[in-house]
C-alpha positions, -999 to +999 in steps of 0.1 A: +346+348-257+321+324-242+301+295-255+263+296-252+237+270-263+208+280-286+174+263-283+144+266-305+108+275-297+103+240-283+133+245-261+152+218-280+190+222-284+199+237-318+236+244-316+264+259-296+273+295-304+304+315-295+296+350-281+321+378-280+298+408-277+300+426-244+278+452-228+290+485-213+297+468-179+320+441-195+294+413-193+289+390-223+256+396-241+237+362-242+213+362-272+176+354-266+168+316-266+203+308-254+218+297-222+253+294-208+244+261-191+260+233-212+238+204-220+248+171-203+276+152-221+254+122-220+251+098-249+218+086-237+202+119-245+185+118-279+169+153-279+181+176-252+157+204-243+161+233-218+138+240-189+140+278-185+123+278-151+145+250-136+176+262-156+185+226-166+185+203-196+161+173-199+153+145-224+125+156-247+125+127-271+094+104-271+099+067-269+085+064-304+112+088-317+139+069-299+126+036-313+126+051-348+164+057-345+172+021-337+186+001-366+166-029-380+184-062-376+205-072-406+193-101-427+214-132-422+246-135-443+250-161-470+273-181-447+248-180-419+221-193-443+244-221-456+252-231-420+215-234-412+208-253-444+238-277-436+225-283-401+190-291-414+204-315-441+226-332-415+196-337-393+176-352-422+204-375-431+206-387-395+169-394-395+171-413-428+200-434-415+179-443-384+149-453-406+172-473-429+188-491-399+154-498-384+142-513-417+173-535-420+168-551-386+132-562-394 
């Protein structure tokens, strides 16, 4: 039994398939739109596609598709919001104390 890799009409990887059927000469029968060449074990590939002429896999995902997979930043947590609010209030208090001290010395 061997493993082959199926690709669709756009040559994009669909899935691995195990093949056990053999011809009269003892060779495994690789189905159409399949290759025995494994796609790269590369986490940077988003959409592997097979180049039949070059007999190699390549990245077929557009930058727009890759960007669509990225997660949006999470909104700040309640604690982060409270920290920002506390910092702002501390700054305002410091400014008020400076104004008050300036008024006292006049």
